[in-house]
C-alpha positions in Angstrom: -41.4 -49.1 31.4 -44.2 -50.1 33.8 -47.7 -51.3 32.9 -50.8 -49.6 34.2 -52.6 -52.8 34.9 -51.6 -56.1 36.4 -53.9 -57.8 33.9 -52.0 -56.6 30.9 -48.7 -58.5 30.2 -45.6 -56.3 30.4 -43.9 -58.3 27.6 -45.7 -60.2 24.9 -43.9 -62.4 22.4 -45.6 -63.6 19.3 -44.7 -66.4 16.9 -46.8 -65.5 13.8 -47.1 -68.9 12.3 -49.4 -69.9 9.4 -48.8 -67.4 6.7 -47.9 -70.0 4.1 -50.8 -72.3 5.1 -53.2 -69.3 4.9 -52.0 -68.6 1.3 -52.1 -72.3 0.2 -55.7 -72.6 1.5 -56.7 -69.6 -0.7 -54.7 -70.8 -3.8 -52.2 -68.0 -3.4 -48.4 -67.9 -3.6 -46.5 -68.3 -0.3 -45.3 -64.7 -0.4 -48.9 -63.4 -0.6 -49.4 -65.1 2.8 -46.4 -63.3 4.2 -47.7 -60.0 2.7 -51.1 -60.6 4.4 -49.3 -61.4 7.6 -47.3 -58.1 7.5 -50.5 -56.1 6.9 -52.0 -57.9 9.9 -48.9 -57.3 12.0 -49.2 -53.5 11.5 -52.8 -53.6 12.9 -51.7 -55.7 15.9 -48.9 -53.3 16.7 -51.3 -50.4 16.7 -53.6 -52.4 18.9 -50.8 -53.3 21.3 -50.0 -49.6 21.6 -53.6 -48.7 22.4 -53.6 -51.5 25.1 -50.4 -49.9 26.5 -48.3 -53.1 26.2 -44.8 -52.0 27.1 -42.8 -54.6 25.2 -43.8 -56.5 22.1 -41.5 -59.1 20.5 -42.2 -60.6 17.1 -40.4 -63.5 15.4 -40.0 -62.6 11.7 -37.7 -65.4 10.5 -35.2 -68.0 11.5 -31.9 -68.6 9.7 -33.5 -71.7 8.1 -36.4 -69.5 6.8 -33.9 -67.5 4.8 -31.5 -70.2 3.7 -33.8 -73.1 2.9 -36.9 -71.6 1.3 -37.1 -71.0 -2.5 -35.3 -68.0 -3.9 -38.5 -66.4 -5.1 -40.1 -66.6 -1.7 -37.0 -65.3 0.1 -36.8 -62.3 -2.3 -40.4 -61.6 -1.7 -40.0 -61.8 2.1 -37.0 -59.4 2.0 -39.1 -57.0 -0.1 -41.9 -57.2 2.4 -39.4 -56.4 5.2 -38.1 -53.4 3.3 -41.6 -52.0 2.6 -42.6 -52.6 6.2 -39.7 -51.0 7.9 -39.9 -48.0 5.5 -43.6 -47.5 6.5 -42.6 -48.0 10.2 -40.0 -45.3 9.9 -42.3 -42.9 8.1 -45.3 -43.4 10.4 -46.2 -41.3 13.4 -47.2 -44.0 15.8 -43.7 -45.1 16.7 -42.6 -41.6 17.5 -45.8 -40.4 19.2 -45.7 -43.4 21.5 -41.9 -43.2 22.0 -41.3 -46.8 20.9 -37.8 -48.0 20.8 -37.3 -50.4 17.8 -34.9 -53.3 18.2 -33.9 -55.8 15.5 -32.3 -58.9 17.0 -30.6 -61.8 15.1 -28.1 -62.3 12.3 -30.0 -60.1 9.9 -26.9 -58.0 9.1 -25.2 -61.1 7.7 -28.2 -62.1 5.6 -29.9 -58.9 4.3 -29.0 -56.7 1.3 -27.5 -53.3 2.0 -30.6 -51.3 1.1 -32.7 -53.2 3.6 -30.0 -53.1 6.3 -29.8 -49.3 5.9 -33.5 -48.8 6.5 -33.5 -51.1 9.6 -30.4 -49.3 11.0 -32.2 -46.0 10.5 -35.2 -47.2 12.3 -33.0 -48.4 15.2 -31.0 -45.2 15.3 -34.0 -42.8 15.2 -35.8 -44.6 18.1 -32.9 -45.7 20.3 -33.5 -42.8 22.8 -37.2 -43.7 23.4 -37.9 -45.4 26.7 -41.7 -45.7 26.9 -42.2 -48.8 24.8 -40.2 -51.5 23.1 -40.9 -53.2 19.7 -38.5 -56.0 19.0 -38.2 -57.9 15.7 -36.4 -61.2 15.6 -34.9 -61.6 12.1 -32.6 -64.5 11.1 -33.0 -65.4 14.8 -32.9 -68.7 16.7 -33.1 -69.0 20.5 -30.9 -72.1 20.3 -28.2 -70.1 18.4 -28.6 -67.2 20.8 -27.9 -69.4 23.8 -24.9 -71.0 22.1 -23.3 -67.7 21.1 -23.8 -66.4 24.6 -22.0 -69.4 26.1 -19.2 -69.0 23.6 -18.9 -65.3 24.5 -18.7 -66.1 28.2 -16.1 -68.8 27.7 -13.9 -66.5 25.5 -13.7 -63.8 28.1 -13.8 -65.8 31.3 -11.0 -67.2 33.3 -10.8 -71.0 33.7 -13.1 -72.2 36.5 -15.2 -69.0 36.5 -18.8 -69.5 37.6 -21.5 -68.8 35.1 -24.5 -67.2 36.8 -28.0 -66.5 35.4 -27.1 -62.8 35.3 -23.9 -63.4 33.3 -25.8 -65.6 30.8 -28.6 -63.1 30.4 -26.0 -60.2 29.9 -24.5 -62.1 26.9 -27.6 -63.0 25.1 -28.7 -61.1 22.0 -31.8 -60.3 24.0 -29.9 -59.0 27.0 -31.9 -55.7 27.0 -35.3 -57.4 26.9 -37.4 -58.0 30.0 -38.8 -61.5 30.8 -41.6 -62.6 28.6 -45.0 -62.7 30.4 -47.1 -64.0 27.6 -46.1 -66.0 24.5 -48.6 -66.3 21.7 -48.2 -68.7 18.8 -50.7 -68.7 15.9 -51.3 -71.4 13.3 -52.7 -74.2 15.4 -49.4 -75.9 16.3 -48.9 -76.0 20.1 -45.1 -75.8 20.4 -42.1 -73.5 20.4 -39.7 -73.3 17.5 -35.9 -73.0 17.5 -36.0 -72.3 21.2 -37.6 -68.9 20.5 -36.6 -66.6 23.5 -35.9 -69.8 25.5 -34.2 -68.0 28.4 -36.6 -65.1 28.6 -39.8 -67.2 28.3 -39.0 -69.6 31.1 -41.9 -68.4 33.2 -44.1 -67.2 30.4 -47.8 -68.1 30.1 -48.4 -69.8 26.7 -51.3 -69.3 24.3 -51.9 -71.3 21.1 -54.3 -69.9 18.6 -55.8 -72.1 15.9 -55.9 -69.1 13.6 -53.3 -68.7 10.9 -51.5 -65.4 11.5 -53.3 -63.3 8.8 -56.6 -64.2 10.6 -55.3 -63.5 14.1 -56.9 -60.0 14.2 -57.4 -57.5 16.9 -60.4 -59.4 18.3 -58.4 -62.6 18.5 -55.6 -60.7 20.2 -58.2 -59.3 22.7 -59.4 -62.8 23.4 -55.9 -63.9 24.2 -55.4 -61.0 26.6 -58.6 -61.8 28.3 -57.4 -65.4 28.7 -54.2 -64.1 30.3 -56.1 -62.0 32.7 -58.1 -65.0 33.9 -55.1 -67.1 34.7 -53.6 -67.3 38.1 -49.8 -67.2 38.1 -48.0 -69.2 40.9 -44.3 -69.1 39.9 -43.7 -72.5 41.5 -45.5 -71.7 44.8 
């Protein structure tokens, strides 16, 4: 999976923040913001495919999002996931572009069977594709990912065994993902959340958009890519 241009990030990760604030500003229910965000996400994925971005990772929800938000909002969010993955599965773009779909996190512990079955089908039907990767982080936390990786290593290692960066990476939920080159967060809050992809984003360029996610359209995505192309990466040199 190689990029055709050094100015296009190989791996982009997006924290799509601001759906609820977008809805509140318009006098809508929170789930209407999530629905608008999902509609926008479909457009951005198509845009990313046209730009030949090889690996795109999207944070859909943390465990707290699913456990602490009102029941009505949670049910609406799960329904949005179900509709979205069904459209993804039935669409042509994923197959025409040979996109491998990965879903990472504790979603199997949190989602109803009907939704899990659709997600599993999307994973199964695209697992042989090697040209592009599309990764959804659902019921995911980078902090939790790091802790479970360490626990796995301890459980199968002899006392005194050395933990290397390679061993740690191999035990992460994101073990198959390449390093993040460019991390975008929408919603106007310039910070990470729950250690999102903390290991994989250690050398990533960061970009914070003031736009709430439903308003972070293809033009805004293009602006972010142009900003990435202008930056000079030193990697500590």
